C-alpha positions as CSV (number, residue, x, y, z in Angstrom):
1,M,14.9,-45.3,-22.9
2,A,18.5,-44.5,-22.6
3,G,19.4,-48.1,-21.3
4,L,18.6,-49.5,-25.1
5,T,21.5,-46.8,-26.2
6,T,23.7,-47.0,-23.3
7,R,27.2,-46.2,-22.9
8,A,28.2,-49.6,-24.2
9,R,27.3,-48.6,-27.8
10,R,28.9,-45.3,-27.6
11,L,31.9,-46.5,-25.9
12,L,32.3,-49.2,-28.6
13,L,31.9,-46.9,-31.4
14,G,34.4,-44.1,-30.0
15,A,37.0,-46.4,-29.3
16,A,39.0,-45.9,-32.4
17,A,38.4,-42.2,-32.0
18,V,40.1,-42.0,-28.7
19,A,42.5,-44.8,-28.5
20,A,45.5,-42.2,-29.2
21,A,44.4,-39.7,-26.7
22,A,45.3,-41.4,-23.2
23,G,46.3,-44.7,-22.0
24,M,43.7,-47.3,-22.0
25,T,43.1,-51.0,-23.4
26,V,41.1,-51.3,-26.5
27,A,40.8,-55.0,-27.8
28,G,43.5,-56.2,-26.0
29,T,46.4,-53.7,-27.1
30,V,48.0,-51.6,-24.3
31,L,48.3,-47.9,-25.5
32,P,50.7,-45.4,-24.0
33,A,49.6,-43.4,-21.2
34,A,49.0,-39.8,-21.9
35,A,51.6,-37.5,-20.0
36,A,50.3,-36.1,-16.8
37,P,50.4,-32.1,-16.5
38,A,53.3,-30.8,-14.6
39,A,52.4,-29.6,-11.2
40,G,51.5,-26.0,-10.7
41,T,50.3,-25.4,-14.3
42,A,46.9,-24.4,-13.0
43,A,45.6,-21.6,-11.2
44,T,44.8,-22.0,-7.7
45,A,42.6,-25.2,-7.1
46,R,38.6,-24.6,-7.3
47,A,36.4,-26.2,-4.8
48,G,35.0,-29.7,-4.7
49,D,31.5,-30.5,-5.5
50,T,28.2,-29.6,-3.3
51,P,27.1,-30.8,-0.9
52,P,30.2,-31.3,1.1
53,G,31.1,-35.0,0.8
54,F,30.2,-35.0,-2.7
55,W,32.7,-35.3,-5.6
56,W,32.9,-34.7,-9.4
57,G,34.4,-37.5,-11.5
58,T,34.6,-39.5,-14.6
59,D,34.5,-43.0,-16.0
60,S,35.5,-45.4,-18.9
61,W,37.3,-43.3,-22.0
62,P,39.6,-40.4,-20.9
63,V,38.4,-36.9,-20.7
64,P,40.8,-33.8,-20.5
65,V,41.8,-33.4,-16.8
66,S,44.6,-30.7,-16.0
67,G,45.9,-28.7,-13.1
68,S,47.3,-28.9,-9.8
69,P,45.5,-30.5,-8.0
70,Y,43.7,-31.9,-11.2
71,Q,40.6,-30.3,-12.1
72,M,37.5,-31.3,-14.0
73,P,36.7,-30.1,-17.4
74,K,34.1,-27.1,-17.7
75,G,35.5,-25.5,-14.4
76,L,33.4,-27.8,-12.5
77,G,36.2,-28.1,-9.8
78,N,38.4,-30.8,-8.4
79,Y,38.9,-34.1,-9.9
80,G,37.4,-36.5,-7.5
81,G,37.3,-39.8,-8.9
82,Y,37.6,-42.1,-11.9
83,M,35.7,-45.5,-12.5
84,G,37.2,-47.6,-15.6
85,M,36.2,-50.9,-17.2
86,T,38.6,-53.4,-16.3
87,G,37.0,-56.2,-17.9
88,S,33.9,-57.6,-19.5
89,W,32.5,-61.1,-20.0
90,S,32.6,-60.7,-23.9
91,Y,36.4,-59.7,-23.8
92,W,37.1,-62.3,-21.2
93,L,35.8,-64.9,-23.6
94,G,37.4,-63.5,-26.8
95,C,34.4,-62.5,-28.5
96,P,34.8,-60.3,-31.6
97,G,33.5,-57.0,-30.7
98,G,34.7,-57.3,-26.8
99,F,36.3,-54.5,-25.7
100,L,37.8,-52.7,-22.3
101,A,37.3,-49.0,-21.8
102,W,40.2,-47.7,-19.6
103,S,42.3,-44.6,-19.0
104,S,45.4,-45.1,-17.3
105,A,46.2,-41.2,-17.3
106,N,42.7,-40.5,-15.6
107,S,43.3,-43.4,-13.0
108,A,46.7,-42.1,-12.3
109,Q,45.2,-38.2,-11.9
110,A,42.3,-39.5,-9.6
111,N,44.8,-41.3,-7.5
112,A,47.1,-38.3,-7.3
113,N,44.4,-36.4,-6.2
114,Y,43.2,-38.9,-3.5
115,A,46.9,-38.7,-2.2
116,R,46.3,-35.3,-1.4
117,G,42.9,-36.0,0.3
118,I,40.7,-35.0,-2.8
119,G,38.2,-37.5,-3.9
120,V,38.0,-41.3,-3.9
121,G,40.4,-42.3,-6.4
122,T,40.2,-44.9,-8.9
123,G,37.4,-47.6,-8.9
124,A,36.3,-50.4,-11.5
125,Y,33.5,-51.9,-13.2
126,W,32.7,-55.3,-14.9
127,F,30.5,-55.7,-17.9
128,L,28.5,-58.4,-16.6
129,G,27.0,-61.4,-18.8
130,G,23.7,-62.8,-18.2
131,P,22.7,-66.6,-18.1
132,G,22.1,-66.5,-21.9
133,V,25.8,-66.0,-22.6
134,D,27.1,-68.7,-20.1
135,P,29.1,-71.3,-22.0
136,H,27.4,-74.0,-19.8
137,Y,24.0,-72.7,-19.8
138,N,21.4,-75.3,-18.8
139,G,18.6,-72.9,-17.5
140,T,19.3,-73.8,-13.7
141,Y,19.9,-71.6,-10.6
142,N,22.9,-73.3,-9.7
143,E,24.8,-73.1,-13.2
144,A,23.6,-69.3,-13.3
145,L,25.1,-68.8,-9.9
146,A,28.5,-70.6,-10.8
147,W,28.7,-68.6,-13.8
148,G,28.3,-65.0,-11.6
149,Q,30.9,-66.5,-9.5
150,Q,33.3,-67.3,-12.6
151,Q,32.9,-63.7,-13.8
152,A,33.6,-62.3,-10.1
153,A,36.6,-64.2,-10.0
154,R,38.1,-62.6,-13.4
155,A,36.6,-59.2,-12.2
156,V,38.3,-59.2,-8.6
157,A,41.7,-60.4,-10.4
158,D,41.4,-57.6,-13.0
159,A,40.5,-55.0,-10.5
160,N,43.4,-56.1,-8.4
161,G,45.9,-55.5,-11.2
162,Q,45.2,-51.7,-11.1
163,A,45.8,-49.4,-8.5
164,V,42.1,-49.3,-7.2
165,K,41.6,-47.4,-4.3
166,Y,37.6,-47.2,-4.1
167,K,36.5,-50.7,-3.0
168,V,33.0,-50.6,-4.5
169,L,33.4,-53.1,-7.6
170,W,30.6,-52.5,-9.9
171,M,28.7,-54.9,-11.8
172,D,27.6,-52.9,-15.1
173,I,24.2,-54.5,-15.8
174,E,22.5,-53.1,-19.0
175,L,21.0,-53.9,-22.3
176,P,23.9,-52.7,-24.6
177,G,22.7,-53.0,-28.0
178,V,26.1,-54.1,-29.2
179,A,27.6,-57.4,-30.4
180,P,28.1,-60.1,-29.7
181,A,24.8,-60.2,-27.6
182,K,22.5,-57.0,-27.7
183,D,21.0,-57.8,-24.3
184,N,24.3,-59.4,-22.9
185,G,22.5,-62.6,-22.3
186,W,19.9,-61.4,-19.5
187,N,16.8,-62.1,-21.7
188,S,17.7,-64.4,-24.5
189,V,19.7,-67.5,-24.8
190,Y,22.7,-67.6,-27.3
191,T,23.7,-70.7,-29.3
192,S,27.3,-69.9,-28.0
193,P,28.4,-66.7,-25.9
194,C,30.1,-65.1,-29.1
195,S,27.8,-66.2,-31.9
196,G,25.2,-63.3,-31.9
197,K,22.6,-66.1,-32.7
198,I,19.9,-66.4,-30.2
199,R,18.5,-69.9,-29.4
200,S,15.5,-68.9,-27.4
201,N,13.8,-65.9,-25.8
202,G,12.8,-65.6,-22.2
203,I,14.9,-66.3,-18.9
204,A,13.2,-66.6,-15.6
205,A,14.1,-63.3,-13.4
206,S,15.3,-65.9,-10.8
207,V,17.9,-67.3,-12.9
208,D,19.0,-63.9,-14.0
209,R,19.2,-63.0,-10.1
210,A,21.3,-66.1,-9.7
211,V,24.2,-64.7,-11.8
212,F,23.8,-61.3,-9.8
213,N,24.0,-63.4,-6.6
214,G,26.8,-65.5,-7.7
215,F,29.1,-62.3,-8.4
216,Y,27.8,-60.4,-5.3
217,G,28.9,-63.3,-2.9
218,Y,32.2,-63.8,-4.3
219,E,33.5,-60.3,-4.5
220,A,32.3,-59.6,-1.1
221,A,34.4,-62.7,0.2
222,H,37.5,-61.3,-1.7
223,G,37.8,-57.6,-0.4
224,Y,35.3,-55.7,-2.3
225,T,32.0,-54.2,-1.5
226,P,29.4,-55.3,-4.2
227,G,27.6,-52.3,-6.4
228,V,25.4,-52.2,-9.3
229,Y,25.3,-49.6,-12.2
230,S,21.8,-49.8,-14.1
231,D,18.9,-47.7,-14.3
232,A,15.2,-48.4,-13.2
233,G,13.5,-49.4,-16.8
234,V,16.5,-51.6,-17.4
235,W,16.4,-53.2,-14.1
236,A,12.7,-54.1,-14.2
237,S,13.1,-55.4,-17.7
238,I,15.8,-57.8,-16.6
239,F,14.6,-58.9,-12.9
240,G,11.1,-57.8,-13.0
241,T,9.2,-56.1,-10.0
242,G,9.1,-59.0,-7.6
243,S,11.7,-60.3,-5.0
244,A,14.4,-60.9,-7.8
245,A,14.5,-57.3,-8.4
246,S,14.9,-56.2,-4.9
247,I,18.3,-55.0,-3.9
248,P,17.6,-52.3,-1.3
249,H,20.9,-53.0,0.9
250,T,23.2,-52.9,-2.4
251,D,25.4,-49.8,-3.4
252,E,24.1,-48.1,-6.6
253,W,25.2,-46.3,-9.5
254,T,22.5,-44.8,-11.9
255,Y,22.7,-43.1,-15.3
256,E,19.1,-41.6,-15.4
257,P,18.4,-39.0,-16.0
258,E,21.1,-37.2,-17.8
259,T,21.8,-33.6,-19.5
260,T,24.4,-32.0,-21.7
261,N,23.8,-28.7,-20.1
262,F,26.9,-28.2,-17.9
263,A,25.2,-25.0,-16.4
264,A,22.7,-27.5,-14.7
265,A,25.6,-29.6,-13.2
266,P,23.9,-31.4,-10.0
267,S,24.2,-30.5,-6.2
268,G,23.5,-33.5,-4.7
269,W,21.2,-36.2,-6.4
270,C,19.3,-33.1,-8.5
271,F,20.0,-30.8,-11.5
272,K,20.5,-27.1,-10.4
273,G,17.5,-25.0,-10.8
274,S,15.4,-28.4,-11.5
275,S,13.0,-31.1,-10.0
276,S,14.6,-33.7,-12.3
277,C,16.7,-35.9,-9.8
278,A,18.7,-38.9,-9.8
279,T,16.4,-42.0,-10.1
280,F,17.7,-45.4,-8.5
281,F,16.3,-48.9,-8.6
282,G,15.7,-52.2,-6.8
283,G,14.3,-50.4,-3.5
284,V,16.9,-47.9,-3.5
285,S,16.0,-44.2,-3.6
286,R,18.2,-41.1,-3.7
287,T,17.9,-40.5,0.0
288,S,19.0,-44.3,0.7
289,P,22.8,-44.5,1.9
290,E,23.1,-46.9,-0.8
291,A,22.8,-44.2,-3.4
292,L,26.4,-43.7,-4.2
293,M,27.0,-42.4,-8.0
294,W,25.2,-40.7,-10.7
295,Q,26.3,-40.6,-14.1
296,W,24.5,-37.5,-15.1
297,S,26.0,-36.6,-18.5
298,G,27.6,-38.6,-21.4
299,G,26.6,-41.9,-20.5
300,G,23.1,-42.7,-21.8
301,G,23.3,-42.1,-25.3
302,L,23.4,-38.1,-25.3
303,S,26.8,-37.1,-26.2
304,N,28.0,-34.0,-24.5
305,G,31.2,-33.9,-26.8
306,I,33.7,-34.6,-23.7
307,G,32.9,-37.9,-21.8
308,D,31.2,-39.5,-18.9
309,F,30.3,-37.3,-15.9
310,D,29.8,-38.9,-12.6
311,Q,28.4,-37.3,-9.2
312,I,29.9,-39.2,-6.4
313,N,28.8,-39.4,-2.7
314,G,32.2,-39.6,-1.2
315,S,30.6,-39.6,2.3
316,R,30.2,-43.3,2.1
317,V,33.6,-44.3,0.8
318,K,34.3,-47.8,1.7
C-alpha cells in the first residue's frame, strides 16, 4: 500500500539531495531561492491541462519549472499551482527528524502564473499529528480536539507567512513510516512526542476524529477552507469505516493510483488510455465537487526522477 511508503519517507530521504536546488526550508535552515528564469526564455506557452478547468501542478520539493509563462516539466503545459509543506507537528515540537518541504522558487513561479490568470497559485499543507503524539494525551475526545486546534493555530500562522493564494489549507493525514513516530500518532500512543517509543497501541477512531475536527473548526474560522490529503486505505486504517471516517463534504487530495509513465498523464481524474482513475475516500468520489486534487506521480513511493506531479480541479478555487 502506497500509504506505508508515502511521500513523507521519500521527502525526508531526499532532503539533502535537493537542498541546494531551490529555495526551501530544511530542518530550520532557510536556503536561498533559485533564480527564476527570465521572461521570454521559452517558446510560446503551451496549453493548460484538460478538461477545461483543470491545471497541472507540483508539491513539496522543487521541480524544474521554466519558460514564460512558466511551464511544467515533460512538456505537459502551463504550470498551474504549487502546494508546499509549511509546517508539521514534529518540526513544530522540535523533534529530531522533523522537517519541512517548501520551495520558494516554485511558489513564486506558481504565483507569477496566477497573476497572469494561469492556475491557482500557491497552497499549503500541514503534516498532522494524531492523538498519540499529543504532549498532553489522556485518551479523551476533548483533549484530542484541543490538540487539533493547537496544530491548526500554528498551521494558519505558518500559511499566513507565505504568499498563499489557494485557500484550501490541507491536513496531511498518513502513516509515514519515518521518525519520530512511524504512524504520526494515529494508531499508537508514544511515551513522549519525540521519543519514538510506543507506550500503548490502539486509539479509538472517535478520538482520532477529534483531532481532525479541532483542526477543521479552527482553520475554517480563520480564513481557510479545510481539506485533507490521504488515500482510501490509510484513511480506513485510522478512522475505520463508520461515522468517524465519514467526510463527504470535505475537500480532498488523493495520491492513489500513481504512475511513472508521463505519457499516461491524466485527463480529468483518469490516466489517458486507461480505466485507472483517482480514488478518493471518506464518502467522496471523483464525481464529487469535493474532489480537488490528485498527486498522480512521484508521491507514493514510486520515484519518477523529478518530483511530485498533481492534477488540480481549478474550477473550484475557493
